[in-house]
C-alpha positions as CSV (number, residue, x, y, z in Angstrom):
1,X,-21.6,12.6,99.8
2,X,-21.6,11.1,103.2
3,X,-24.8,9.1,102.7
4,X,-24.4,8.2,99.1
5,X,-24.4,4.5,99.9
6,X,-27.7,4.5,101.8
7,X,-30.5,2.8,100.0
8,X,-34.1,1.9,100.8
9,X,-35.3,-1.7,101.1
10,X,-36.8,-2.6,97.7
11,X,-40.6,-3.0,97.8
12,X,-40.9,-1.7,101.4
13,X,-41.9,1.7,102.7
14,X,-39.0,1.8,105.2
15,X,-35.2,1.9,105.5
16,X,-33.4,-1.3,106.2
17,X,-32.1,-1.6,109.7
18,X,-28.5,-1.2,108.5
19,X,-29.3,2.0,106.7
20,X,-31.2,3.4,109.7
21,X,-28.3,2.5,112.0
22,X,-25.9,4.2,109.5
23,X,-27.8,7.4,109.7
24,X,-27.8,7.3,113.5
25,X,-24.1,6.7,113.6
26,X,-23.3,9.4,111.0
27,X,-25.5,11.8,112.9
28,X,-25.2,15.5,112.1
29,X,-22.3,14.8,109.7
30,X,-25.0,13.6,107.3
31,X,-27.1,16.8,107.4
32,X,-25.4,18.4,104.3
33,X,-26.3,15.3,102.3
34,X,-29.9,15.2,103.5
35,X,-30.3,18.9,102.7
36,X,-28.8,18.5,99.3
37,X,-31.1,15.6,98.4
38,X,-34.2,17.5,99.5
39,X,-33.2,20.8,98.0
40,X,-32.1,19.6,94.6
41,X,-33.6,21.4,91.6
42,X,-35.1,19.8,88.5
43,X,-34.7,21.7,85.3
44,X,-38.2,23.1,84.4
45,X,-37.9,22.2,80.7
46,X,-37.2,18.6,81.6
47,X,-40.2,18.5,83.7
48,X,-42.4,19.8,80.9
49,X,-41.0,17.2,78.5
50,X,-41.6,14.4,81.0
51,X,-45.2,15.5,81.5
52,X,-45.7,15.7,77.7
53,X,-44.4,12.2,77.3
54,X,-46.7,10.9,80.0
55,X,-49.7,12.3,78.1
56,X,-48.9,10.5,74.9
57,X,-51.3,7.7,73.8
58,X,-50.4,4.4,75.4
59,X,-49.6,2.9,72.0
60,X,-46.6,5.3,71.5
61,X,-45.7,6.2,75.0
62,X,-42.5,4.5,76.2
63,X,-42.9,2.1,79.0
64,X,-40.0,3.7,80.8
65,X,-38.8,7.3,80.6
66,X,-35.3,7.9,79.3
67,X,-32.8,8.2,82.1
68,X,-32.3,11.9,81.6
69,X,-36.1,12.5,82.1
70,X,-36.6,10.0,84.9
71,X,-37.0,11.6,88.3
72,X,-37.4,8.5,90.3
73,X,-33.9,8.9,91.8
74,X,-34.8,12.5,92.8
75,X,-38.0,11.2,94.5
76,X,-36.1,8.4,96.2
77,X,-33.5,10.7,97.6
78,X,-36.2,13.1,98.9
79,X,-37.9,10.2,100.7
80,X,-34.5,9.1,102.1
81,X,-33.8,12.6,103.3
82,X,-37.2,12.9,105.0
83,X,-36.5,9.5,106.7
84,X,-33.1,10.7,107.8
85,X,-34.6,13.8,109.5
86,X,-37.2,11.6,111.2
87,X,-34.5,9.3,112.5
88,X,-32.3,12.2,113.7
89,X,-35.2,14.2,115.2
90,X,-34.0,17.1,117.3
91,X,-30.4,16.3,116.5
92,X,-31.1,17.7,113.0
93,X,-31.8,21.2,114.5
94,X,-28.7,22.7,112.7
95,X,-30.4,22.0,109.4
96,X,-33.7,23.8,110.3
97,X,-32.9,27.1,108.4
98,X,-32.0,25.2,105.2
99,X,-35.0,22.9,105.4
100,X,-37.2,25.9,105.9
101,X,-35.6,27.6,102.8
102,X,-36.4,24.5,100.8
103,X,-40.0,24.6,102.0
104,X,-40.2,28.1,100.5
105,X,-38.6,27.1,97.2
106,X,-41.2,25.8,94.8
107,X,-38.5,24.5,92.4
108,X,-36.8,22.3,95.0
109,X,-37.8,18.6,94.5
110,X,-38.5,18.3,98.3
111,X,-40.3,21.5,98.8
112,X,-43.6,19.8,99.6
113,X,-41.9,17.3,102.0
114,X,-39.8,19.9,103.8
115,X,-42.6,21.0,106.1
116,X,-43.1,17.4,107.2
117,X,-39.3,17.1,107.7
118,X,-39.4,20.2,110.0
119,X,-42.2,18.6,112.0
120,X,-40.0,15.5,112.5
121,X,-37.2,17.7,113.8
122,X,-39.7,18.9,116.4
123,X,-39.4,21.8,118.8
124,X,-36.3,23.4,117.3
125,X,-38.2,23.8,114.0
126,X,-41.3,25.6,115.6
127,X,-40.0,29.2,115.0
128,X,-39.5,28.5,111.3
129,X,-42.9,26.8,111.0
130,X,-44.5,29.9,112.7
131,X,-42.7,32.1,110.1
132,X,-44.0,29.9,107.3
133,X,-47.5,30.2,108.7
134,X,-47.5,34.0,109.2
135,X,-45.9,34.9,105.8
136,X,-47.8,35.1,102.5
137,X,-47.4,31.5,101.5
138,X,-49.7,29.4,99.4
139,X,-52.8,28.1,101.2
140,X,-51.7,24.5,100.8
141,X,-48.3,25.3,102.4
142,X,-50.0,27.0,105.4
143,X,-52.3,24.0,105.9
144,X,-49.4,21.7,105.8
145,X,-47.7,23.9,108.5
146,X,-50.7,23.6,110.8
147,X,-50.7,19.9,110.4
148,X,-46.9,19.9,111.1
149,X,-47.4,21.9,114.3
150,X,-50.1,19.5,115.4
151,X,-47.7,16.6,114.7
152,X,-45.1,18.2,117.0
153,X,-47.8,18.5,119.7
154,X,-47.1,20.0,123.1
155,X,-43.6,21.0,122.1
156,X,-45.2,23.5,119.7
157,X,-46.8,25.5,122.5
158,X,-45.2,28.8,121.4
159,X,-47.2,28.6,118.2
160,X,-50.6,28.7,119.9
161,X,-51.1,32.5,119.4
162,X,-50.6,32.3,115.7
163,X,-52.7,29.2,115.4
164,X,-55.5,31.0,117.2
165,X,-55.3,33.7,114.6
166,X,-56.0,31.1,111.9
167,X,-59.3,30.3,113.6
168,X,-60.8,33.5,112.3
169,X,-59.6,33.1,108.7
170,X,-62.2,33.1,105.9
171,X,-60.8,29.8,104.6
172,X,-63.0,27.3,106.5
173,X,-60.5,24.5,106.0
174,X,-57.8,26.6,107.6
175,X,-60.1,27.6,110.5
176,X,-61.0,23.9,111.1
177,X,-57.4,22.8,110.9
178,X,-56.5,25.5,113.4
179,X,-59.0,24.1,115.9
180,X,-57.6,20.6,115.3
181,X,-54.1,21.8,115.7
182,X,-54.9,23.5,119.1
183,X,-56.4,20.2,120.3
184,X,-53.2,18.3,119.4
185,X,-50.8,20.9,120.9
186,X,-53.0,21.1,124.0
187,X,-51.1,23.9,125.7
188,X,-51.7,27.5,126.6
189,X,-55.3,26.8,127.7
190,X,-55.6,30.4,129.0
191,X,-55.4,31.5,125.4
192,X,-56.8,28.6,123.5
193,X,-60.0,28.0,125.5
194,X,-61.5,31.5,125.1
195,X,-60.6,31.4,121.4
196,X,-62.3,28.0,121.0
197,X,-65.4,29.2,122.9
198,X,-65.6,32.1,120.5
199,X,-65.5,29.5,117.7
200,X,-68.7,27.9,119.1
201,X,-70.5,31.0,117.7
202,X,-68.9,30.8,114.3
203,X,-71.5,30.8,111.5
204,X,-69.6,28.0,109.7
205,X,-70.8,24.6,110.9
206,X,-67.5,22.9,110.3
207,X,-65.7,25.4,112.5
208,X,-68.3,25.2,115.2
209,X,-67.9,21.4,115.4
210,X,-64.1,21.6,115.2
211,X,-64.1,24.0,118.2
212,X,-66.4,21.7,120.2
213,X,-64.1,18.7,119.6
214,X,-61.0,20.7,120.4
215,X,-62.5,21.8,123.7
216,X,-63.2,18.2,124.6
217,X,-59.6,17.3,123.7
218,X,-58.3,19.9,126.1
219,X,-59.9,17.8,128.8
220,X,-60.0,19.2,132.3
221,X,-58.2,22.4,131.1
222,X,-61.4,23.3,129.3
223,X,-63.6,23.5,132.4
224,X,-64.3,27.2,131.9
225,X,-66.1,26.2,128.6
226,X,-68.5,23.8,130.2
227,X,-71.4,26.3,130.5
228,X,-71.1,27.1,126.8
229,X,-71.1,23.4,125.8
230,X,-74.1,22.7,128.0
231,X,-76.0,25.4,126.1
232,X,-75.2,23.5,122.9
233,X,-76.5,20.3,124.4
234,X,-80.1,21.7,124.6
235,X,-80.4,23.2,121.1
236,X,-82.2,21.6,118.1
237,X,-79.2,20.4,116.1
238,X,-78.9,16.8,117.4
239,X,-75.5,16.1,115.8
240,X,-74.0,19.3,117.3
241,X,-75.6,18.5,120.7
242,X,-74.1,15.0,120.6
243,X,-70.7,16.5,119.9
244,X,-71.1,18.9,122.8
245,X,-72.1,16.1,125.1
246,X,-69.1,14.0,124.1
247,X,-66.8,17.0,124.7
248,X,-68.3,17.5,128.2
249,X,-67.6,13.8,129.0
250,X,-64.0,14.3,128.1
251,X,-63.7,17.5,130.2
252,X,-65.5,16.3,133.3
253,X,-68.2,13.7,133.5
254,X,-69.5,15.3,136.7
255,X,-70.5,18.4,134.7
256,X,-72.9,16.2,132.7
257,X,-76.4,15.1,133.8
258,X,-77.3,12.6,131.1
259,X,-81.0,12.5,131.9
260,X,-81.3,16.3,131.5
261,X,-80.9,16.1,127.8
262,X,-83.0,13.1,126.8
263,X,-86.3,15.0,126.5
264,X,-84.7,17.5,124.1
265,X,-83.6,14.8,121.7
266,X,-86.8,12.7,122.0
267,X,-84.7,9.6,121.5
268,X,-85.5,6.8,124.1
269,X,-82.4,5.7,126.0
270,X,-80.2,8.4,124.5
271,X,-77.3,8.6,124.6
């Protein structure tokens, strides 16, 4: 393979400068190798034996697994593949369909890392990430996709409608992550702000707080939400009121009259 001689720096969580430069120089010619490393399959029966060996009492457990059971090389290559995609960024766009296929393959050694690899590729990977989010994937996969879209940030603007749909999911973690993802993408405010305002009335406290924070992160674009946030500033929940006040500060300090809220909290000198 093109990248067979690439190695990590021992004891460091990074590629050596020579290896990184090599990946940059090889460019898209190295994509088949990166995909192969990430998509390799481990034999299920070997995995079961390896797990059984690891559960043996310490007195009889071998200090090092036999070579035919040791998956450290697989794991190293998955990490190297991920690093390669991170270095290449959007140049790795031709590999997006294959990396997405790996993300859907539970038997691939890099299936859990593939979504992160897609987020490193960036905007060209957004349609595949949207597909992963809207299909019937495992909850952990869909959560990883939301985080990946957030990592891409503004370049993931086209995903905003499907992320908004996640705000209403019964899984509270998903709903909170959706609000956080919207705040990191920070685009399509005409869609996101009304959805987040609706989230302020969610019965789940975590979702309500996540919506408040997301509105603050939208900054001036969330001006239409200020009236709703001001209502939260004068309600009994002090923590939520503080969150709302902080959000208002981020949106537009002129919308906030500090002294107006101090009698409600009953805390001298607040905030």
